[in-house]
Structure formats: C-alpha cells, structure tokens
C-alpha positions in Angstrom: -7.6 35.5 54.5 -5.4 38.4 53.7 -4.8 39.2 50.1 -0.8 38.3 50.2 -2.0 34.9 51.3 -4.4 34.5 48.6 -2.0 36.1 46.1 0.3 33.5 47.0 -2.0 30.6 47.0 -2.6 31.2 43.6 0.5 31.3 42.6 1.3 28.2 43.9 -1.8 26.6 41.9 -0.8 28.3 38.3 2.0 26.0 38.1 0.5 23.0 38.4 -2.3 24.2 36.3 -0.2 24.9 33.3 1.7 21.1 33.9 -1.9 19.6 33.6 -3.0 17.5 30.6 -5.7 18.9 28.3 -9.1 18.0 28.2 -9.0 16.6 24.6 -5.3 14.3 25.7 -7.5 12.8 28.5 -10.0 11.9 25.9 -7.7 10.5 23.5 -5.8 8.5 25.7 -9.0 7.0 27.3 -10.1 6.1 23.6 -6.6 4.5 23.0 -6.9 2.7 26.2 -10.4 1.0 25.0 -9.5 0.6 21.2 -11.4 3.6 19.9 -10.3 5.7 16.8 -9.1 9.2 18.2 -9.8 10.4 14.7 -13.2 9.8 13.4 -14.5 11.7 10.8 -18.5 11.9 11.0 -21.5 10.6 9.2 -25.1 11.2 9.1 -27.4 8.6 8.9 -31.0 8.9 8.4 -33.9 6.6 8.6 -36.3 6.6 6.0 -39.0 5.5 7.8 -38.8 7.5 11.1 -36.9 10.0 9.6 -34.7 10.1 12.5 -31.2 11.7 12.1 -27.9 9.8 13.9 -24.5 11.2 13.7 -22.0 8.2 13.5 -18.3 8.2 14.3 -16.5 6.4 11.2 -13.1 5.0 12.5 -10.4 6.7 10.1 -8.8 3.2 9.4 -5.0 4.3 9.3 -2.4 2.0 9.8 0.4 4.2 11.5 -0.2 4.2 15.0 1.2 8.2 15.1 -1.6 9.1 13.5 -4.1 6.7 15.2 -3.3 3.8 17.3 -6.2 1.9 17.9 -6.8 1.8 14.1 -3.3 0.9 13.6 -3.5 -1.8 15.9 -6.4 -3.3 14.5 -5.2 -3.1 10.7 -1.9 -5.0 12.1 -4.2 -7.6 13.9 -5.9 -8.1 10.9 -2.4 -8.4 8.3 -1.5 -10.9 11.2 -4.9 -13.4 10.9 -4.5 -12.9 7.2 -1.0 -14.1 7.3 -1.7 -17.1 9.9 -4.5 -18.2 7.8 -3.1 -18.4 4.6 0.6 -19.5 5.4 -0.2 -23.3 6.0 -3.2 -24.2 4.3 -3.9 -27.9 3.7 -6.4 -27.3 1.0 -6.7 -25.2 -1.6 -8.7 -21.8 -1.4 -11.9 -21.0 -3.1 -12.2 -18.4 -5.1 -15.3 -18.0 -7.3 -15.9 -14.4 -9.1 -19.7 -13.4 -8.9 -20.8 -12.9 -12.5 -21.5 -9.6 -13.7 -24.9 -7.9 -12.8 -27.4 -5.6 -14.7 -26.2 -2.7 -13.1 -22.5 -3.6 -14.8 -23.8 -4.4 -18.4 -25.9 -1.1 -18.5 -23.3 1.2 -17.3 -20.8 -0.6 -19.5 -23.3 -0.2 -22.7 -23.5 3.6 -21.7 -19.7 3.7 -21.4 -19.5 2.4 -25.1 -21.5 4.9 -26.2 -19.9 7.8 -24.4 -16.4 6.6 -25.9 -18.0 6.5 -29.3 -19.4 9.7 -28.9 -15.9 11.2 -27.5 -13.9 9.6 -30.5 -16.2 11.7 -32.8 -15.6 14.8 -31.1 -12.1 14.4 -31.2 -11.9 13.6 -34.8 -14.0 16.6 -35.4 -11.3 18.7 -32.8 -14.3 19.8 -30.8 -12.1 19.9 -27.5 -15.0 21.4 -25.4 -17.3 18.7 -26.0 -14.5 16.0 -26.0 -13.4 16.9 -22.1 -16.9 17.2 -21.3 -17.5 13.3 -22.4 -14.1 12.4 -20.8 -15.2 13.9 -17.6 -18.4 11.7 -18.4 -16.5 8.4 -18.9 -14.3 9.1 -15.5 -18.0 9.4 -13.6 -19.0 5.9 -15.1 -16.0 4.2 -14.7 -15.8 5.4 -10.9 -19.8 4.0 -10.4 -18.4 0.3 -12.1 -15.6 0.5 -9.3 -18.0 1.3 -7.0 -20.2 -1.8 -7.9 -17.1 -4.3 -7.6 -15.1 -4.8 -10.9 -11.6 -5.6 -10.9 -9.2 -5.5 -13.9 -8.9 -2.8 -16.4 -11.3 -1.0 -19.0 -10.2 -0.5 -22.6 -8.6 2.9 -23.0 -10.7 5.9 -23.5 -8.1 7.4 -26.5 -6.8 4.7 -29.1 -2.7 4.2 -29.2 -1.0 6.5 -31.9 1.7 3.8 -32.0 2.0 0.2 -31.3 3.3 -0.8 -28.6 7.3 -1.7 -29.0 8.0 -5.4 -28.3 11.3 -6.7 -26.8 13.2 -10.0 -27.2 12.4 -12.0 -24.2 15.6 -14.0 -24.5 17.4 -14.0 -21.6 20.8 -12.0 -21.0 24.1 -13.4 -21.6 25.4 -12.9 -18.4 22.2 -14.3 -16.4 22.1 -18.1 -15.9 19.7 -20.0 -17.2 16.5 -21.6 -15.2 14.8 -24.6 -15.6 11.3 -24.3 -16.6 8.3 -26.3 -16.2 4.6 -25.8 -16.9 3.0 -24.3 -13.7 0.4 -26.3 -12.5 -3.1 -24.5 -10.8 -2.4 -25.8 -7.2 -1.2 -23.5 -4.6 -0.7 -25.9 -1.8 2.5 -27.4 -1.0 3.7 -31.4 -0.7 2.8 -33.2 2.3 6.1 -35.4 4.1 5.6 -38.3 6.4 1.6 -38.0 6.4 1.5 -35.2 8.7 4.0 -32.5 7.9 3.5 -29.6 5.5 6.3 -27.1 5.7 6.3 -23.8 4.5 9.4 -21.1 3.6 10.4 -18.1 5.0 12.9 -15.7 2.5 14.4 -12.7 3.0 15.9 -11.1 -0.1 17.9 -7.7 -0.5 19.4 -5.7 -3.1 23.2 -5.4 -4.3 25.9 -3.9 -2.7 26.7 0.0 -4.0 29.9 -0.2 -1.7 31.3 -0.9 1.7 29.2 0.3 4.8 29.5 0.8 8.4 27.4 -0.6 11.0 24.9 2.0 11.2 24.5 2.1 7.3 26.5 4.7 6.5 28.9 4.4 3.3 32.7 3.9 4.5 33.4 6.2 1.3 30.6 8.3 0.2 32.3 9.4 -2.9 32.5 5.9 -4.3 29.3 4.5 -3.0 27.0 4.2 -6.3 23.9 6.5 -5.0 22.9 6.6 -8.9 22.4 2.7 -8.8 20.9 2.4 -5.3 18.2 5.2 -6.2 17.4 3.0 -9.4 17.5 -0.1 -7.9 14.9 1.3 -5.2 12.7 3.0 -7.7 12.6 -0.5 -9.7 12.7 -3.0 -6.8 8.8 -4.1 -6.7 9.4 -4.8 -10.4 12.3 -7.0 -9.5 10.6 -8.5 -6.8 7.6 -9.5 -9.5 9.6 -10.8 -11.6 11.3 -13.0 -8.8 7.7 -14.2 -8.4 7.3 -15.2 -12.0 10.7 -17.2 -12.1 9.8 -19.1 -8.9 6.8 -20.6 -10.3 8.2 -21.4 -13.4 10.8 -23.4 -11.7 8.9 -25.1 -8.7 5.7 -25.9 -11.5 3.0 -24.8 -8.9 1.2 -21.6 -8.6 3.7 -20.3 -5.1 1.5 -18.2 -3.0 3.4 -15.4 -0.6 2.3 -12.9 2.2 5.5 -10.4 2.0 6.4 -7.2 3.5 9.0 -4.6 1.8 11.2 -2.9 4.5 14.0 -0.4 4.6 17.3 -1.9 5.8 20.1 0.5 7.7 21.7 1.6 4.5 18.2 2.7 3.4 18.0 0.1 0.6 14.8 -1.8 0.7 14.4 -5.6 1.1 12.3 -8.2 1.6 10.8 -10.4 3.8 8.2 -13.0 2.6 6.3 -16.3 3.7 6.1 -18.6 1.1 3.1 -21.5 1.4 5.0 -24.8 0.7 8.0 -26.1 0.7 10.9 -25.0 -1.7 14.7 -26.1 -1.2 17.3 -23.7 -0.4 19.5 -24.1 -3.4 16.4 -23.5 -5.7 15.6 -20.6 -4.0 19.4 -19.6 -4.5 19.2 -20.4 -8.0 16.3 -18.6 -8.8 17.2 -15.2 -7.1 20.7 -15.3 -8.7 19.1 -15.4 -12.0 16.4 -12.8 -11.6 16.9 -9.7 -13.2 14.7 -6.7 -15.0 15.9 -4.4 -17.3 14.2 -1.2 -17.4 13.6 0.0 -21.0 13.3 3.6 -20.6 15.7 6.5 -22.5 18.7 7.4 -21.3 18.8 9.5 -18.4 22.4 9.3 -16.9 22.9 13.5 -18.1 20.6 16.0 -17.1 20.0 18.6 -20.3 18.2 21.3 -18.5 19.4 21.9 -15.3 19.4 25.8 -14.7 17.0 26.4 -17.9 13.7 24.5 -17.8 11.6 23.6 -20.8 8.6 25.5 -20.9 4.7 24.4 -22.5 3.3 25.3 -25.9 -0.6 25.7 -25.3 -0.7 25.9 -29.4 1.7 22.5 -29.8 0.6 21.1 -26.3 4.0 19.9 -25.7 7.3 21.0 -23.9 9.8 22.8 -25.9 13.1 23.9 -25.5 13.4 27.7 -24.1 15.9 28.7 -26.9 15.2 27.1 -29.8 11.3 26.6 -28.9 11.4 23.0 -30.7 9.3 20.4 -29.0 11.3 17.8 -26.8 11.0 14.3 -27.9 8.3 12.6 -27.3 8.0 9.3 -24.6 6.7 6.8 -27.9 10.0 8.2 -30.0 12.5 7.9 -27.2 11.7 4.6 -26.7 11.0 3.1 -29.8 14.5 2.6 -31.3 16.4 1.9 -27.9 18.9 -0.8 -28.5 19.9 -1.3 -24.8 18.2 -1.3 -21.2 18.5 2.2 -19.4 19.2 -0.2 -16.4 19.0 -3.7 -14.7 18.4 -4.5 -11.2 19.6 -7.8 -10.0 19.2 -8.6 -6.4 22.1 -8.6 -3.9 24.4 -12.3 -2.7 22.8 -12.3 0.7 19.7 -14.7 0.6 18.1 -16.2 4.0 15.6 -19.0 3.1 14.2 -21.3 6.3 11.5 -24.1 6.3 8.6 -23.2 9.1 6.1 -25.6 10.3 2.5 -24.2 10.4 1.3 -24.0 14.4 4.5 -23.6 15.9 5.9 -21.1 18.1 8.2 -20.4 15.2 5.8 -19.6 12.8 4.1 -17.3 15.3 7.6 -15.3 15.8 8.0 -15.4 11.9 4.4 -13.3 11.6 5.4 -11.2 14.1 8.6 -10.2 12.4 6.4 -9.9 9.2 4.4 -7.3 10.4 6.7 -5.7 13.0 6.9 -2.2 11.5 3.4 -2.4 9.7 2.4 0.3 12.3 5.0 3.0 11.6 5.0 5.0 8.4 8.6 4.8 6.1 9.5 8.0 7.3 9.3 6.6 11.0 11.5 3.5 9.9 14.4 5.2 7.7 15.7 7.7 10.7 18.9 9.0 10.7 20.6 8.7 14.0 24.0 10.1 13.6 25.4 12.7 11.2 27.1 10.0 8.7 23.7 8.8 8.3 21.9 12.3 7.6 24.5 12.7 5.1 23.9 9.8 3.8 20.1 9.6 3.2 20.5 13.4 2.2 23.0 12.2 -0.6 20.4 9.2 -1.9 17.6 11.8 -1.6 19.4 14.1 -4.2 19.9 11.5 -6.7 16.1 10.2 -6.2 15.0 13.8 -6.6 16.5 13.0 -10.3 15.9 9.9 -11.0 12.5 9.4 -13.1 10.2 6.9 -11.3 7.6 6.1 -14.3 7.1 7.1 -17.9 4.4 10.1 -16.4 7.3 11.5 -14.2 8.0 15.2 -14.8 11.6 14.8 -14.1 12.0 13.3 -17.9 11.6 17.0 -18.5 15.1 17.6 -17.3 16.2 15.0 -19.6 14.9 16.3 -22.7 12.3 13.9 -23.1 8.4 14.6 -22.9 6.4 12.1 -20.5 3.2 10.6 -21.0 0.6 12.8 -20.0 2.0 15.6 -20.1 0.0 19.0 -19.9 0.5 22.9 -18.8 0.3 22.2 -15.2 2.8 19.6 -15.4 6.1 21.3 -13.7 9.8 20.0 -15.1 11.4 18.6 -12.4 8.7 18.4 -10.1 6.9 14.7 -9.3 5.1 14.2 -6.4 5.4 10.2 -6.8 6.9 8.6 -3.6 10.0 7.6 -4.7 10.9 11.1 -4.8 9.8 12.1 -1.1 12.6 12.5 1.6 10.6 10.8 3.9 10.6 7.1 2.1 13.9 7.3 0.0 12.5 5.3 -2.9 10.8 2.9 -1.0 7.5 1.5 -2.6 4.4 2.5 -1.5 3.2 -0.9 -1.1 4.7 -2.0 2.1 2.5 -5.4 1.8 2.4 -8.0 -0.8 -0.3 -10.4 -1.1 -1.0 -12.7 -3.6 -4.3 -13.1 -4.6 -4.6 -16.9 -3.9 -2.8 -16.7 -0.3 -6.4 -16.9 1.6 -8.9 -17.0 -0.6 -10.1 -13.7 1.2 -10.0 -10.3 1.4 -9.1 -7.8 4.5 -12.7 -7.2 4.6 -13.1 -10.8 4.4 -11.2 -11.5 7.2 -12.8 -8.6 9.4 -15.9 -10.3 8.9 -14.8 -13.2 10.0 -13.6 -12.0 13.3 -17.0 -10.1 13.9 -19.1 -13.3 12.8 -16.8 -15.0 15.5 -18.0 -12.8 18.1 -21.7 -12.5 17.2 -22.0 -16.2 17.7 -19.7 -16.0 21.0 -22.4 -13.3 22.3 -25.6 -15.4 21.2 -24.4 -18.4 22.6 -25.0 -16.6 25.7 -28.4 -15.0 24.8 -27.2 -11.2 23.3 -28.3 -11.0 20.2 -27.3 -7.7 18.2 -29.6 -7.3 15.5 -28.3 -6.1 12.2 -29.7 -2.8 11.2 -31.5 -2.7 7.7 -29.1 -1.0 5.1 -32.0 -0.7 2.7 -33.8 2.0 5.1 -30.7 4.3 6.2 -29.1 6.9 3.8 -25.3 7.6 5.0 -24.2 11.2 4.1 -20.8 12.5 5.0 -21.4 15.8 6.8 -20.0 19.1 5.3 -17.8 21.3 7.3 -19.2 23.9 9.3 -22.3 22.0 9.7 -23.6 23.5 13.5 -25.9 20.2 13.9 -22.9 18.1 14.2 -21.8 17.2 17.9 -18.2 17.8 18.7 -15.7 15.0 17.9 -14.9 14.6 21.4 -18.6 14.0 22.4 -19.1 11.1 19.6 -15.5 9.5 20.8 -16.6 9.6 24.3 -20.2 7.9 22.7 -17.8 5.5 21.6 -15.5 4.6 24.3 -19.1 3.9 26.5 -20.5 1.5 23.6 -16.9 -0.3 23.3 -16.9 -0.7 27.5 -20.6 -2.4 27.2 -19.5 -4.6 24.2 -16.6 -5.9 26.1 -18.3 -6.3 29.1 -20.8 -8.7 26.6 -18.0 -10.2 25.2 -16.2 -11.2 28.7 -19.6 -12.8 29.7 -19.5 -14.8 26.8 -15.8 -16.0 27.4 -16.7 -16.7 31.0 -19.6 -18.7 29.8 -17.5 -20.8 27.4 -14.8 -21.6 29.9 -12.4 -19.3 28.2 -11.8 -18.3 24.4 -10.4 -21.1 22.0 -7.3 -21.7 21.4 -5.4 -18.6 19.0 -8.7 -16.5 19.2 -7.8 -12.8 20.1 -9.8 -10.9 22.4 -9.4 -7.8 19.9 -11.8 -9.3 17.3 -14.9 -6.8 19.5 -16.9 -5.2 16.6 -15.8 -1.7 15.8 -17.7 1.4 17.1 -18.8 2.2 13.4 
C-alpha cells in the first residue's frame, strides 16, 4: 500500500472516530440500562477482624433524572409506593416512638452543662470562650440528631423579648367555618360495607391578571407581580393553614400526600391525595375561608437602592452609611404592627374528586402526583417563548427584592436588620431558594407527606422492598447473609487517595453485581410462577 493510499485511509477513519461515543459515556449508558448509580461516592470499608479493606460505591441518592437517572427513578418508585400504601388504609397506622436511650440522656446532660457555661461566659462578655462553647453545643446537637431524635432543642440564647402574640380572631372579610373537636382517627368512613373512597384535590393561587394560553400575561404592565411573588414565598404557610382548617371542619385527623408544582404562569399549585371521603362542598368552603396573614414589617418601598447599609463591628449591627445610625432591629419592627404586611389566599379554581382504592383511576392519579418528581424546578419552569421569558424575568426581579424569612438579607434594603445578621451578611443578597431564577419562588419541599400517612418513613418503605426480595430469593434457596455491621468500619475516602479505584471501575463492578442479582430474582419469580400482583421488579436491592 502506497503512502498516499494509507493517508487517504486514515483520513476516512478519523471522522468516524471523532463521532464515536466516549468510553465514559458507554459506561454511563450501561449503568442506566441496569439501574446502577452513575455518580456514586466511594466509601472505604474495613473489617476489624481480618483487616481487609474494600472500596464500595454508594449511590448518590439524587432525585433528579438529569443528575442520576437510576437513583431518581428509584426515589420516584419509593414515593409511589408510599402514596399507594397510605391513600386507602382501612386501619390506623401504628406509630410508636422509641424510648430515649442512655446515650440520649448522657448527651443532653452534657449539653445542659455546656449551655450553662456558655451563658455564664456571655454574661461576663468573654466572646472567645462563648464562641468555643457554642461550637461544642453544635457538635453535641449533631450527635443527638445522629442518634435519632425529633423535635427542637431549647435555644442556647435566652430571648431578649417576649414573643409578640397576635389575635386569633378571624378576619371580617373571610367567611366563618364550623369547628369540631378533632378526633385522633385518620381512616375515612366505609360505605355499603366495602367501599372506602378517598379524595384527590387540586388547589391554585389567586389570579394576578389575565394570562394567555402559554401562561404569559395579556398585559404585563397591569399584572400584579408583587402579589404573585409574595404569594409564592408564603404558599407553604397557606397550605399548612388549609390542613389545619380542614381537620377542624371534618372532625378527624385527615392525612395527606401532596406535591407542589408550577403552573404555566409560574405560580405554585398543589395536588394532594387525602385519605377518607370529604364532600366537595366542604373542600370548597374550607378553601374559600383559608388565608394566611404575614405579620412582617411593611416592605413596599425600598430604602437603600443605590447605597447599602454597612456593618458596624463595635455595635454588632448594620448602620446607615450616611448618618451611622443603626437600622431598626427585627424584634422592634414587628412589636407594634397594627396590620399584616400581606394576606395570602387561594384562587377560585378548586378541583376535588373521589377515588376508590385499587382501581385503575387510583393508579393513574398516583402517576399524576409523582409526574414531575424526577425533574428539578428549573426543568419544569421552562420558557418556550419570548413572552414567557419576559414574564419569568419580571417575576424573578420582584422575587429578588421580596424577603423570604425573618433572617433574609433582603430586609436590609428596607431598613430592617434581620435576625442573625452579622458581618458576613451582604445587604440584598440571600441564598434562599425563593430568590433563585431557576425556582421562581417555589418552595423547597416538593413532596408534603403527613406523619400518619402510612406510618412509615421512606427508609421503612425501602426496607420493605428489600425484605420482599430477600424472601423471594430464600424461597428458591438463595440466602444473602447480612454483614455484621459491628465488625465493619466505614470511612469516606479523601480526595486524591491513590488507593481508591477509578469511579468507572467501581460502576462496572456494580453493574456486574446488579446483573447477577437480577438473574437470581428472575429465577425466584419463575419458581413462584410470576410475581404477585402490583409488585414491581425495580425492588432489587441497590448496589450499596
């Protein structure tokens, strides 16, 4: 072959090599095909008896498909199982809190001593020692959480002022609601001796102006962006008030599984499954009468637009850049409020429907509830036209100057010093989700599940699925011995550790294990002449 022909041959091959997939992309596609995490983090596992060290790929646990498709699908399957199991329960879920252990009481005793020492140092103005003790208290709190403790611990600092109590009298412009004593039962009524229907409800925000089919306002100049932004920030509080009102009206502890998603106009709306049957009229009545008052300082006019407040280290407060006078503290600003800064209500569109358990319709609505759980908020709120893009930009501009909490740095633009402000606080810059362009004010919690929904956590549901697979394998003589955790020491590897295998190697090993487990599980299903009704084959144990 002449050199000219060889050169022509190489030229013909090179374009195809450029278009060939990368090896890492092939590994990722194979992992996704077999349901293996594509971006695991590595843990070192040591055996205290033999001294053996192994490196285990631990799934990332992402709930977003664009980050890790297999983990997101597993998380969605768990949520669907959780929704299905709790929606049409015919008996009360058993929830028994564990008794505090000796470790709990010893840590809390140590914490009490630390808090007493901290307050003594604060009283004697020993800031260095007080900060050291405060860090120790944080460490103890973290250990208590790791031991498994719910609820809030007593605050370290004593309150300087008593909390302001607001009147609980209903607003004159809101209709009254009947009120009953809420019974502890969570299961709905049974009809005709066998039917126990439950509800599917959709709630939306109020109207802020006419919109087109794509969600963009007909007249952006008259669209109420300020109210839209504030409603989005406080939507979760409004939803909490709706649950409270519903329970008081129906007289029993109604349980729910709900998801919050954006509409085309980028306003949040709620889809919820409620256990038990409730009349459509009651749902409409509760929705019309539900509101949430935001007892915050007035924030209609920005005080510091061009010039920003500055931090005074001696006073430990933000001051006016010209007069050097300290800004109004949060507690002082809310003490003498005579009217709420904002009132949130639901819109007129309320959809409610009765659903029977075990029907095709119930399965379809569970799929609808969990439809967008594998997408980030930014992937759901996507502008498909120039009008939508302008609409999102104007809404984000309003959200960027809307305070999201009493600790929000945006308060400094209105001349209010927020709670917890310090020298690192940047006026007008808050990292809260409400101010992000990708979320447009939507709340951080996409799934809302009441505590007595199924009586189980997501970890419990995951353990149930693994236990089912273990029983199916044991039925055909395949027993997977559980490792002795007391003989194992787990450690997260440090970056740059030369002993750690490359990620692709760990992923390929996990793929091989997954294929083996799948073959064993298929064998168990064939031995049982097919899986029981409603069981999903995605219940195979994860690689970690």
